[in-house]
GUFI-820248 format. One line per field, with one value per residue (C-alpha): residue number from 1; residue in one letter; chain; y, x, z. Coordinates in pm, 1 decimal, decimal comma. Example, Ala and Ser with C-alpha at 12.3 -4.5 7.8 and 13.67 -1.06 7.14 Angstrom:
resi [1_2]
resn [A_S]
chain [A_A]
py [-450,0_-106,0]
px [1230,0_1367,0]
pz [780,0_714,0]
end
This chain:
resi [1_2_3_4_5_6_7_8_9_10_11_12_13_14_15_16_17_18_19_20_21_22_23_24_25_26_27_28_29_30_31_32_33_34_35_36_37_38_39_40_41_42_43_44_45_46_47_48_49_50_51_52_53_54_55_56_57_58_59_60_61_62_63_64_65_66_67_68_69_70_71_72_73_74_75_76_77_78_79_80_81_82_83_84_85_86_87_88_89_90_91_92_93_94_95_96_97_98_99_100_101_102_103_104_105_106_107_108_109_110_111_112_113_114_115_116_117_118_119_120_121_122_123_124_125_126_127_128_129_130_131_132_133_134_135_136_137_138_139_140_141_142_143_144_145_146_147_148_149_150_151_152_153_154_155_156_157_158_159_160_161_162_163_164_165_166_167_168_169_170_171_172_173_174_175_176_177_178_179_180_181_182_183_184_185_186_187_188_189_190_191_192_193_194_195_196_197_198_199_200_201_202_203_204_205_206_207_208_209_210_211_212_213_214_215_216_217_218_219_220_221_222_223_224_225_226_227_228_229_230_231_232_233_234_235_236_237_238_239_240_241_242_243_244_245_246_247_248_249_250_251_252_253_254_255_256_257_258_259_260_261_262_263_264_265_266_267_268_269_270_271_272_273_274_275_276_277_278_279_280_281_282_283_284_285_286_287_288_289_290_291_292_293_294_295_296_297_298_299_300_301_302_303_304_305_306_307_308_309_310_311_312_313_314_315_316_317_318_319_320_321_322_323_324_325_326_327_328_329_330_331_332_333_334_335_336_337_338_339_340_341_342_343_344_345_346_347_348_349_350_351_352_353_354_355_356_357_358_359_360_361_362_363_364_365_366_367_368_369_370_371_372_373_374_375_376_377_378_379_380_381_382_383_384_385_386_387_388_389_390_391_392_393_394_395_396_397_398_399_400_401_402_403_404_405_406_407_408_409_410_411_412_413_414_415_416_417_418_419_420_421_422_423_424_425_426_427_428_429_430_431_432_433_434_435_436_437_438_439_440_441_442_443_444_445_446_447_448_449_450_451_452_453_454_455_456_457_458_459_460_461_462_463_464_465_466_467_468_469_470_471_472_473_474_475_476_477_478_479_480_481_482_483_484_485_486_487_488_489_490_491_492_493_494_495_496_497_498_499_500_501_502_503_504_505_506_507_508_509_510_511_512_513_514_515_516_517_518_519_520_521_522_523_524_525_526_527_528_529_530_531_532_533_534_535_536_537_538_539_540_541_542_543_544_545_546_547_548_549_550_551_552_553_554_555_556_557_558_559]
resn [M_S_D_P_T_A_K_S_P_T_G_E_V_N_E_S_F_A_N_I_L_S_Q_F_E_R_G_Q_S_T_K_T_S_E_G_T_R_E_G_T_V_V_S_V_S_A_D_S_V_I_L_D_I_G_F_K_T_E_G_V_L_P_L_S_E_C_S_S_D_R_E_P_P_S_P_G_D_K_L_Q_V_T_I_K_G_R_D_P_Q_G_Y_Y_Q_L_T_R_S_K_A_T_R_P_T_D_W_A_A_L_E_K_A_F_N_E_K_T_T_I_M_G_T_V_T_G_V_V_K_G_G_L_S_V_D_V_G_V_R_A_F_M_P_A_S_R_S_G_A_R_D_A_A_E_M_E_K_L_V_E_Q_E_I_R_C_R_I_T_K_L_D_A_A_E_E_D_V_V_V_D_R_R_I_V_A_E_D_E_E_K_A_A_K_Q_Q_R_Y_S_E_L_K_E_G_D_A_V_S_G_T_V_R_S_L_T_D_Y_G_A_F_I_D_I_G_G_V_D_A_L_L_H_V_S_D_I_S_W_A_R_V_S_Q_P_S_D_V_L_A_V_G_Q_E_I_E_A_K_V_L_K_I_D_P_E_K_R_R_I_S_V_G_T_K_Q_L_Q_P_H_P_W_V_S_V_A_S_K_Y_R_T_G_E_R_V_R_G_R_V_T_R_V_T_D_F_G_A_F_V_E_V_E_S_G_V_E_G_L_I_H_V_S_E_M_S_W_V_K_K_V_R_K_P_G_D_L_V_K_P_G_E_T_V_E_A_L_I_L_G_I_N_T_D_E_H_R_I_S_L_G_L_K_Q_A_L_G_D_P_W_A_D_A_A_Q_K_F_K_A_G_S_L_V_E_G_H_V_T_S_L_T_K_F_G_A_F_V_Q_V_A_E_G_V_E_G_M_I_H_V_S_D_M_S_A_E_K_R_I_N_H_P_Q_D_V_L_K_L_G_Q_S_L_K_A_Q_V_L_E_V_D_K_D_K_R_R_L_K_L_G_L_K_Q_L_V_P_T_D_I_D_E_Y_L_A_E_H_S_E_G_D_V_V_S_G_R_V_I_D_V_L_G_N_S_V_R_V_E_L_G_Q_G_I_Q_A_A_C_R_I_S_T_D_S_L_A_D_T_A_G_G_D_R_T_A_T_K_T_D_V_A_S_L_S_S_M_L_Q_E_R_W_K_S_G_A_V_A_Q_S_S_K_P_K_E_V_R_S_G_Q_V_R_S_F_R_I_T_K_L_D_R_P_E_K_K_I_E_V_E_L_T]
chain [A_A_A_A_A_A_A_A_A_A_A_A_A_A_A_A_A_A_A_A_A_A_A_A_A_A_A_A_A_A_A_A_A_A_A_A_A_A_A_A_A_A_A_A_A_A_A_A_A_A_A_A_A_A_A_A_A_A_A_A_A_A_A_A_A_A_A_A_A_A_A_A_A_A_A_A_A_A_A_A_A_A_A_A_A_A_A_A_A_A_A_A_A_A_A_A_A_A_A_A_A_A_A_A_A_A_A_A_A_A_A_A_A_A_A_A_A_A_A_A_A_A_A_A_A_A_A_A_A_A_A_A_A_A_A_A_A_A_A_A_A_A_A_A_A_A_A_A_A_A_A_A_A_A_A_A_A_A_A_A_A_A_A_A_A_A_A_A_A_A_A_A_A_A_A_A_A_A_A_A_A_A_A_A_A_A_A_A_A_A_A_A_A_A_A_A_A_A_A_A_A_A_A_A_A_A_A_A_A_A_A_A_A_A_A_A_A_A_A_A_A_A_A_A_A_A_A_A_A_A_A_A_A_A_A_A_A_A_A_A_A_A_A_A_A_A_A_A_A_A_A_A_A_A_A_A_A_A_A_A_A_A_A_A_A_A_A_A_A_A_A_A_A_A_A_A_A_A_A_A_A_A_A_A_A_A_A_A_A_A_A_A_A_A_A_A_A_A_A_A_A_A_A_A_A_A_A_A_A_A_A_A_A_A_A_A_A_A_A_A_A_A_A_A_A_A_A_A_A_A_A_A_A_A_A_A_A_A_A_A_A_A_A_A_A_A_A_A_A_A_A_A_A_A_A_A_A_A_A_A_A_A_A_A_A_A_A_A_A_A_A_A_A_A_A_A_A_A_A_A_A_A_A_A_A_A_A_A_A_A_A_A_A_A_A_A_A_A_A_A_A_A_A_A_A_A_A_A_A_A_A_A_A_A_A_A_A_A_A_A_A_A_A_A_A_A_A_A_A_A_A_A_A_A_A_A_A_A_A_A_A_A_A_A_A_A_A_A_A_A_A_A_A_A_A_A_A_A_A_A_A_A_A_A_A_A_A_A_A_A_A_A_A_A_A_A_A_A_A_A_A_A_A_A_A_A_A_A_A_A_A_A_A_A_A_A_A_A_A_A_A_A_A_A_A_A_A_A_A_A_A_A_A_A_A_A_A_A_A_A_A_A_A_A_A_A_A_A_A_A_A_A_A_A_A_A_A_A_A_A_A_A_A_A_A_A_A_A_A_A_A_A_A_A_A_A_A_A_A]
py [9247,7_9478,0_9715,5_9618,3_9992,4_10122,8_10321,7_10184,8_10368,9_10499,6_10637,0_10388,1_10220,1_9830,2_9608,6_9266,4_8947,7_8891,6_9225,4_9160,9_8795,9_8948,5_9206,4_8935,3_8707,7_9000,1_9082,8_8717,0_8716,8_9024,9_8877,2_8543,7_8665,7_8791,1_8449,3_8084,4_7832,0_7457,3_7313,6_6946,8_6803,2_6737,1_6617,6_6614,9_6698,4_6693,6_7050,9_7151,1_7043,9_7149,2_7219,6_7285,2_7588,5_7636,4_7876,3_7822,2_7825,2_7604,4_7686,7_7593,7_7508,7_7457,6_7099,9_7230,9_7377,6_7002,7_6878,4_6888,4_6647,3_6292,8_6167,9_6359,4_6484,2_6269,7_6331,8_6376,5_6521,1_6835,3_7120,4_7453,3_7737,6_8097,9_8276,5_8506,1_8606,1_8475,6_8366,4_8457,9_8157,6_8257,1_7996,1_8110,6_8105,8_7945,5_7917,0_7728,0_8034,8_8221,7_8549,3_8830,0_9156,1_9442,4_9697,1_9998,7_10127,4_9959,2_9615,6_9703,0_9814,1_9483,5_9268,4_9447,0_9402,8_9040,6_8970,3_8793,2_8704,5_8909,0_8907,9_9162,3_9211,4_9304,1_9613,9_9669,4_9680,9_9982,2_10087,7_9853,9_9625,8_9582,1_9796,2_9582,8_9667,3_9556,2_9799,0_10074,7_10119,6_9913,8_9861,2_9524,1_9530,3_9296,9_9105,7_9016,6_8911,8_8563,9_8626,1_8535,9_8800,1_9060,6_8821,3_8641,5_8970,0_9065,7_8754,4_8850,8_9155,3_9116,1_8807,5_8782,3_8700,8_8634,0_8863,1_9030,5_9394,9_9467,7_9848,1_10064,8_10448,2_10573,7_10944,9_10901,6_10640,0_10419,3_10043,1_9785,3_9414,6_9095,1_8795,7_8591,8_8581,4_8404,5_8144,5_8082,5_8036,7_7801,8_7609,3_7586,5_7455,7_7202,6_7078,5_7058,9_6857,0_6636,0_6590,2_6481,9_6239,7_6069,3_5770,2_5571,5_5256,5_5430,8_5362,7_5688,6_5817,4_6098,3_6293,2_6344,8_6714,0_6746,2_6523,7_6563,0_6356,0_6211,9_6142,2_6279,5_6522,7_6371,0_6561,5_6343,9_6557,6_6906,5_6813,2_6712,9_6392,7_6286,5_5973,7_5894,3_5725,6_5417,4_5372,6_5378,6_5017,7_4711,8_4721,9_4972,9_5319,3_5554,5_5850,9_5902,4_6034,6_5685,2_5552,7_5860,2_6149,2_6481,6_6451,7_6068,5_5927,3_5672,7_5464,8_5482,8_5377,7_5641,2_5550,9_5827,4_6149,6_6418,2_6670,5_6907,7_6952,0_6886,1_6617,7_6305,8_6023,5_5769,1_5464,0_5279,0_4959,8_4894,1_4800,7_4518,7_4192,1_4194,7_4002,0_3838,7_3639,0_3401,0_3400,2_3086,4_2862,3_2996,2_2991,4_2721,3_2733,5_2605,1_2723,1_2933,8_3271,5_3555,1_3915,4_4274,3_4458,6_4757,0_4913,4_4850,3_4918,7_4884,5_4558,8_4400,3_4419,2_4401,8_4206,6_4216,4_3859,2_3969,5_4286,1_4381,8_4101,6_4165,9_3958,3_4063,6_3926,3_3989,2_4089,1_3765,8_3565,0_3727,0_3557,8_3231,6_3386,7_3688,2_3905,3_4149,8_4504,0_4692,8_4517,9_4768,9_4628,3_4310,6_4421,3_4739,2_4860,4_4745,0_4425,8_4096,2_3827,5_3460,1_3365,0_3083,8_3117,8_3061,3_3147,4_3274,5_3463,9_3552,5_3714,6_3980,5_3980,7_3878,4_3663,2_3575,4_3505,9_3389,9_3489,4_3261,1_2961,8_2983,1_2934,4_2612,7_2539,0_2495,2_2304,8_2044,4_1814,3_1970,4_1649,3_1458,6_1713,3_1814,4_1505,7_1519,6_1468,9_1580,9_1879,4_2192,2_2510,5_2859,5_3226,4_3428,7_3631,2_3779,9_3790,7_3804,1_3792,7_3409,3_3293,2_3328,1_3253,0_3086,9_3043,5_2695,2_2698,2_2920,9_2983,1_2767,0_2912,6_2740,2_2865,8_2824,7_2872,9_3060,1_2762,1_2541,0_2782,0_2686,3_2391,0_2566,1_2880,6_3059,7_3290,5_3602,2_3723,1_3556,9_3856,1_3754,3_3477,5_3534,9_3823,1_3896,2_3743,5_3508,5_3169,4_2864,3_2491,5_2351,0_2027,6_1964,6_1898,4_1883,1_1938,8_2015,5_2055,6_2137,9_2426,8_2512,9_2494,8_2374,9_2363,5_2374,5_2354,6_2473,6_2326,3_1975,8_1996,9_2034,0_1687,3_1640,8_1394,0_1153,2_1187,4_1079,2_796,5_669,9_682,4_488,5_204,9_-73,0_-291,8_-572,6_-366,5_-401,6_-50,6_90,9_326,1_484,9_417,7_760,0_668,7_351,0_368,3_44,6_-202,6_83,2_217,7_534,3_489,6_753,5_610,4_952,1_1322,8_1409,1_1049,3_837,1_509,0_310,5_-22,7_-259,1_-508,8_-776,3_-725,0_-954,3_-718,3_-430,8_-326,0_-254,7_102,4_151,5_-65,9_-46,3_68,2_449,4_445,7_229,3_468,8_746,4_534,7_441,8_812,0_915,8_664,7_720,9_971,2_755,8_439,5_590,8_740,5_392,6_157,0_310,2_295,7_-20,4_-282,8_-406,5_-375,6_-659,3_-949,1_-926,3_-571,3_-635,2_-618,7_-823,7_-544,1_-225,0_95,1_465,6_571,0_229,0_180,3_-129,0_-309,0_-300,0_-447,6_-227,1_-380,3_-90,2_218,9_451,5_712,5_930,6_960,2_945,1_686,3_402,8_90,9_-131,2_-436,3_-552,3_-794,5]
px [3675,0_3947,5_3917,7_4158,8_4172,2_4231,7_4547,1_4829,4_4971,5_5232,4_4949,2_4989,1_4689,4_4660,6_4625,1_4440,7_4626,7_4415,6_4539,2_4890,4_4858,7_4711,7_4974,0_5236,4_5091,3_5065,7_5416,5_5514,6_5306,2_5489,7_5818,9_5755,1_5589,4_5919,4_6074,4_6004,3_5981,6_5950,3_5605,3_5515,3_5191,0_4926,9_4636,4_4538,3_4180,4_4012,0_4147,3_4398,3_4693,6_4706,3_5060,0_5226,8_5444,3_5551,8_5271,1_4986,7_4757,9_4811,0_4853,1_4646,5_4814,5_4590,3_4636,2_4666,5_5007,0_5118,0_5002,1_5341,0_5482,7_5553,3_5339,1_5063,4_5169,0_5098,6_5102,6_5465,4_5609,1_5813,5_5713,0_5877,4_5612,2_5557,5_5298,4_5064,5_4833,6_4541,8_4188,0_3866,3_3890,3_4234,3_4438,4_4752,3_4734,2_5036,1_5189,6_5481,9_5586,2_5891,4_5723,0_5718,4_5546,0_5781,0_5831,4_5978,2_6076,2_6417,3_6249,0_6016,4_6314,4_6497,5_6189,6_6143,0_6511,4_6534,5_6178,9_6100,2_5748,9_5604,7_5286,3_5005,5_4657,3_4375,4_4203,4_3927,1_3816,2_3915,0_3882,6_4060,1_4174,2_4243,6_4411,3_4655,4_4847,6_5219,9_5345,8_5237,0_4941,0_4987,1_4768,9_4697,6_4542,9_4246,4_4412,0_4697,4_4475,0_4404,9_4032,3_3801,7_3535,7_3416,2_3266,1_3601,7_3774,3_3530,9_3610,4_3985,7_3896,4_4062,5_4252,3_4620,8_4789,8_5131,2_5236,2_5538,6_5618,7_5623,5_5662,6_5811,8_5831,9_5944,2_5902,2_5548,5_5479,3_5356,9_5368,4_5210,8_5198,7_5101,8_4947,0_4906,0_5277,7_5335,7_5072,5_5211,9_5568,7_5437,7_5236,9_5560,5_5759,1_5503,5_5488,9_5869,0_5877,1_5605,9_5792,4_6106,0_5901,3_5744,7_5900,8_5802,7_5606,9_5461,5_5106,6_4915,5_4578,0_4428,5_4111,5_3987,8_4006,9_3897,8_3805,4_3893,0_3847,9_4188,3_4202,7_4174,5_4375,4_4435,9_4525,1_4780,3_4867,2_4918,7_5033,2_4843,3_4903,3_4752,5_4559,3_4542,2_4224,0_4448,3_4562,8_4229,0_4122,8_4239,1_3903,9_3862,8_3726,4_3581,5_3515,6_3684,1_3348,5_3198,7_3390,0_3517,9_3353,3_3502,8_3578,2_3601,9_3867,3_4088,7_4409,2_4674,0_5034,1_5299,3_5410,4_5637,9_5784,4_5925,9_6104,7_6199,5_5836,4_5695,2_5470,3_5356,0_5161,2_4971,5_4756,1_4478,8_4462,7_4833,7_4709,5_4494,5_4621,4_4680,7_4382,7_4611,5_4807,9_4526,4_4416,2_4624,8_4462,0_4111,0_4078,3_4157,2_4162,0_3839,3_3633,5_3317,7_3317,2_3057,4_3164,5_3083,7_3192,4_3403,0_3506,0_3488,9_3768,8_3841,1_4000,0_3763,3_3592,9_3741,9_3534,8_3585,2_3562,2_3633,8_3735,5_4074,9_4085,0_3997,1_3998,0_3987,2_3745,6_3931,9_3705,7_3799,6_3659,5_3309,6_3105,2_3106,1_2837,4_3021,7_3320,0_3272,3_3389,1_3277,0_3284,6_3028,5_2774,3_2766,7_2849,4_2804,0_2980,4_2797,5_2653,0_2704,4_2836,6_2939,0_3270,2_3508,5_3868,1_4097,8_4421,0_4592,5_4918,4_4969,5_5309,7_5157,5_4821,5_4625,1_4334,1_4206,2_3839,3_3598,2_3234,4_3153,4_3319,0_3071,1_2793,1_2951,9_3136,1_2865,5_3138,8_3187,6_2929,8_2929,1_3065,6_2777,3_2512,1_2625,5_2742,2_2853,7_2545,7_2286,3_2051,9_2064,1_1872,3_1988,7_2010,0_2276,0_2480,2_2735,3_2840,2_3200,8_3341,5_3409,9_3076,6_2829,6_2818,6_2518,2_2429,8_2296,6_2301,5_2399,2_2758,6_2811,1_2841,8_2891,6_3025,2_2870,4_3155,3_3045,0_3128,4_2856,1_2580,4_2451,3_2516,8_2337,4_2531,1_2846,5_2800,1_3006,5_2909,0_2699,4_2470,5_2342,7_2156,4_2149,7_2060,3_2151,4_1915,9_1776,8_1663,5_1766,7_1845,4_2196,2_2370,9_2667,1_2971,3_3241,6_3283,4_3617,9_3560,3_3928,8_3930,6_3569,9_3478,6_3161,0_3137,6_2802,7_2653,9_2328,5_2363,7_2395,6_2037,7_1918,2_1881,3_2124,3_2127,1_2349,0_2136,1_1841,2_2025,3_2144,5_1797,0_1643,2_1908,9_2050,8_2355,4_2313,3_2113,1_2235,7_2257,6_2395,1_2681,2_2955,0_3322,4_3498,8_3853,5_4051,5_4358,7_4542,9_4277,9_4062,0_3786,2_3569,6_3207,4_2936,5_2599,2_2410,1_2463,1_2723,7_2691,6_3018,1_3124,7_3449,7_3496,4_3784,7_3854,5_4082,8_4371,0_4189,8_3903,8_4130,3_4154,8_4467,3_4437,2_4743,3_4600,6_4236,5_3951,0_3898,0_3596,3_3413,8_3473,0_3330,6_3022,7_2965,4_2993,8_2744,0_2479,5_2547,5_2265,8_1991,1_2117,9_2157,2_1793,4_1669,5_1877,2_2092,5_1795,0_1616,8_1842,1_2161,6_2273,4_2197,3_2444,6_2524,1_2652,3_2876,9_3238,5_3498,0_3758,9_3684,7_3744,7_3686,0_3341,3_3188,0_2832,4_2839,8_2616,2_2743,7_2638,7_2626,2_2856,2_2865,4_2667,3_2824,4_2550,1_2723,7_3037,7_2819,4_3035,2_2954,6_3137,7_3047,8_3153,7_3121,0_2839,2]
pz [16502,5_16397,3_16100,4_15818,8_15727,1_16075,5_16139,0_16341,3_16645,5_16405,0_16184,9_15892,1_15761,1_15827,7_15516,5_15516,9_15446,9_15134,7_14989,1_15074,0_14907,1_14597,0_14564,5_14606,7_14335,7_14097,2_14156,1_14103,1_13786,3_13657,0_13741,6_13590,2_13272,5_13154,1_13141,5_13110,7_13408,0_13429,1_13523,2_13621,1_13466,4_13715,9_13497,7_13132,3_13014,1_12668,2_12589,2_12845,8_13066,8_13439,2_13571,3_13894,9_13831,2_14190,1_14297,0_14518,0_14214,7_13928,6_13559,5_13260,2_12919,9_12609,8_12493,3_12134,6_12216,4_12256,9_11919,4_11774,0_12035,5_11953,1_12243,4_12438,6_12787,2_13084,5_13467,8_13584,7_13253,3_13274,1_13041,7_12979,3_12988,0_13006,2_13214,4_13012,3_13287,0_13492,9_13389,0_13575,6_13792,9_13921,8_13734,7_13563,4_13176,4_13039,6_12682,4_12566,1_12347,3_12452,8_12350,6_12604,9_12628,6_12564,0_12850,0_12669,2_12316,5_12350,2_12392,0_12094,7_11877,3_11958,8_11877,2_11550,2_11448,1_11546,5_11404,9_11735,3_11848,4_12114,3_12331,3_12313,7_12406,7_12169,0_12307,5_12039,5_11683,7_11479,4_11121,5_10896,4_11183,9_11554,4_11835,1_12021,8_12345,3_12320,6_12581,4_12344,0_12124,2_11810,9_11501,0_11339,4_10986,7_10961,8_10675,2_10910,1_11213,8_11101,3_11138,9_10848,2_10925,4_11150,1_11398,4_11457,6_11492,9_11771,7_11948,6_11959,9_12170,0_12521,5_12408,0_12443,1_12127,1_11972,5_11699,1_11529,0_11471,0_11097,9_11125,8_11403,6_11397,5_11738,6_11639,6_11514,9_11782,8_11486,0_11550,3_11319,5_11423,0_11235,1_11398,4_11075,2_11006,0_11332,1_11265,9_10932,6_11056,0_11344,8_11076,5_10861,1_11165,3_11260,2_10899,5_10886,9_11202,2_11078,4_10753,4_10951,0_11155,6_10861,7_10680,9_10386,6_10487,3_10804,8_10880,0_10950,0_11061,8_10882,1_10793,8_10447,2_10375,0_10013,7_9718,2_9356,8_9031,2_9071,2_9443,2_9791,3_10011,9_10354,5_10670,1_10853,8_11143,6_11021,8_10674,4_10362,1_10171,0_9829,8_9809,6_9455,8_9312,7_9204,4_9563,5_9735,1_9669,6_9494,2_9305,1_9036,5_9168,3_8916,8_9142,9_9496,6_9618,3_9558,8_9865,2_10068,5_10226,7_10356,8_10732,1_10718,2_10944,1_10753,3_10796,2_10524,9_10435,8_10356,0_9991,5_9891,7_10051,3_9825,8_10085,0_9806,6_9661,3_9999,6_9873,5_10043,8_9868,6_10066,9_9993,3_10171,3_9958,4_10054,7_10410,3_10275,3_10126,4_9751,3_9592,7_9337,2_9604,3_9604,1_9245,3_9143,9_9425,5_9362,2_8968,4_8711,3_8327,1_8187,2_8483,5_8442,1_8626,6_8668,7_8677,2_8614,5_8310,9_8437,1_8102,4_7730,9_7483,4_7108,5_7159,6_7427,3_7766,3_8125,6_8369,8_8746,7_8874,3_9234,1_9408,8_9255,8_9001,1_8646,6_8338,4_7966,5_7711,1_7379,2_7105,1_6914,0_7200,0_7209,1_6948,4_6732,8_6493,9_6355,6_6360,7_6630,8_6536,8_6846,5_7180,7_7288,7_7071,5_7278,3_7637,1_7842,6_8157,3_8458,3_8317,5_8477,2_8228,4_8235,3_8079,9_8064,8_8184,6_7900,7_8056,6_8396,4_8418,7_8796,7_8728,0_8499,6_8672,0_8370,9_8318,1_7959,9_7946,2_7668,6_7638,4_7330,4_7505,1_7782,4_7539,6_7409,3_7077,9_6797,2_6587,2_6835,6_6687,5_6333,9_6168,2_6307,5_6238,4_5882,1_5688,2_5326,6_5101,4_5361,0_5299,6_5518,2_5551,1_5635,0_5535,3_5347,7_5583,6_5344,8_4976,5_4839,9_4493,0_4524,5_4696,6_4965,6_5339,4_5485,9_5847,0_5889,8_6281,0_6569,4_6524,3_6220,9_5873,2_5536,2_5214,8_4867,1_4612,2_4287,7_4092,2_4291,0_4246,8_3908,8_3658,5_3369,5_3342,6_3447,9_3749,1_3751,4_4099,5_4370,6_4388,0_4042,0_4197,6_4578,9_4824,1_5181,7_5415,0_5154,2_5282,9_5091,4_5087,5_4999,1_4996,5_5230,0_5012,1_5268,7_5635,6_5836,7_6205,7_6279,3_6037,5_6102,8_5735,2_5568,8_5201,1_5049,8_4697,5_4523,6_4182,4_4333,2_4428,6_4054,5_3876,7_3584,0_3291,5_3474,3_3793,0_3579,6_3408,6_3742,8_3864,0_3571,5_3553,6_3774,8_3773,4_3519,7_3261,4_2887,7_2725,3_2406,5_2391,2_2161,4_2217,7_2260,8_2356,3_2342,1_2583,8_2617,7_2763,5_2907,4_2698,0_2750,4_2661,9_2593,9_2712,0_2648,2_2625,7_2909,2_3051,9_3030,7_3157,7_3207,1_3017,8_3060,6_2762,0_2674,6_2425,3_2185,3_2136,7_2037,6_1670,3_1471,3_1456,5_1245,4_947,7_1028,1_797,1_843,6_621,5_875,5_1148,3_935,2_855,6_1224,0_1319,5_1058,0_1172,0_1555,4_1611,4_1462,3_1623,7_1976,4_1968,1_1887,4_2087,8_2373,5_2623,6_2511,8_2373,6_2217,0_1852,9_1611,0_1646,7_1272,4_1310,5_1614,1_1507,5_1686,2_1744,5_1945,8_1760,7_1852,1_1713,6_1723,0_1878,6_2094,1_2344,0_2715,7_3042,9_3348,1_3614,0_3870,3_3961,0_4211,2_4267,5_4525,6_4305,7_3983,6_3824,5_3588,4_3489,9_3186,2_3005,9_2659,7_2575,2]
end
C-alpha cells in the first residue's frame, strides 16, 4: 500500500484523494458563500428543507425561513439560497438571506454606509455583550443581541448570525454590530407582507396570544388581530377567559383591516349561523319559554332563551300584585325563569317577554269571583288621600273610597280609621274587568235605619207616613227618620195649594211627632181624620207596593 505522504521522484509529497476533495469543497464553499445560487427542493421535514445545490453534498435550509411564503415548499420547487457553511454531518448550511461575510475594510465600510445585512459568527461572551467575527473582531451589546438572558447568549456562541454594522471606526478598529435590528426589520417586512395578503372576509387560523377584559389578541401568522369579546360568540360572553385560553388554536373571520393603524379585527361568531335566522320559525307569540337571566337593568331583565337570542322582561310585565320599582328585587342574573312571549320583532332582533303572564291573569275570572254585593276579605296594602287599596286575592286589589268608609261621620283621611296591613271585610260595590277596577265599601256592612226598615216590612204592609213633597202626581213620603218612599196618586187626590187652608198644614206638622211614634209602625190613621186631598205635611196611611232591598228603594200607595 502506497504512503500518501511519500515523496514523488521529483521530490514533491503525494496527497490523498480525500485531502484533495476536501480542499476542493472548501474552495467551492468559499466561492459560493459570496453569492446566491439556485437550489432544488429534494424533501421537506418537520423543521428543514433539503435542497440539491449542485454539489455532491446536499444543503439544509431551516423551514422557518419559508414561513412568509404563500405555500410551504414541496419537492421540485426552486429556491434562491446562500451557503453559510457546513454542519458537523457535512451538509451545507443554507439561508435565503442575501447577507455575506465582509472580506476587508472596504466591504465593511460599504455594508455600514448602505446599512446592509452581513453574516458573522459569535466567538464568545464578553463583558456587556458578545464578540462577533465579521471579517474583523466586532462587539455586539447584549441589549442588541436578541437574547433574553445570559443562558440564551451562551447558546449563540459559535452560531452564525445576521447582523448590521451600527458603528465603524477604521482607525481604532472599532466595529459595533446589531442583531436585533435585523430581526425587527425582518419582522416588519413579514408583517407588511402578511397585511398585503389579508383581505376582509378571509377565514384565517390563529393562536390565542393573550387575553384581556375586552377581548383576545390572536396571532394569525406573524401579525396580531383583536378578537373583541362581542365577536367571540352569538351568546353573551362576560369574560373572554370563560371560553378561550392562551395557546388555543382557533378559526376566525377577518372583519376589518386598518392599514394606517396596522390594526386587524377578527370574529369567531361570524363563522357560525346567526341564531336569529330561525327565530321566526321556532317561536310564536303566546308561547311559554324558559331562559337564564343574563343581566338586570333599571327598566327590566334580559333573558337568554337560547344561545345568542335574548328577550326583555320589562319592569311593567313582572308582577300583577304591585308596581315593581327595582327589577333586581324579583330576579337575579343567573336565575332560570319561565315567561310568556308577548311579541317578536325579527328585524330589530327583539323579543318581549312577560313574567306575570306566565302565572296567569288573576283578573280573568274576577267578574265571577267578586260580584257586586258579595263580601270579600283582604288586607290594606296602601293608603292615599282619597282612599285605601285592599288586596283581596293574588294580583287583585280593590279600592275603598274615603266616602265609603263610614256612614256615621265624615272621614278626612283613610289613616284615621285604617292601618297598613290591617285585615278587614268589605262589600263589593262594583267590578270592572277591562279596567281592572274593583270598588269596595265598609260603611255598607253597617246596618242603617232603612236596612232595618226593609228587614222588618214586606210588600202589602199598611204603614203611616208624612207627605214631604207633592210634585205633579208624584209624592215623596217619609216613613221614618231617613226613610223615604215614592207614591203615585191621581189628580183627584191633589189639593188646591193656592187656596188651601194653611193653618191645617201647621196643625198637622205640630202633631206629626206624636202621631208617627204611635202609628207609622203599627197601623193606619183613623178614617175620620183622613182628608181627601193630599197636601205637604199630612200624615196618611200607605200600603207598601214594592221593596227593592239591593237598591234600598220603597214604593207605596194611598189607602
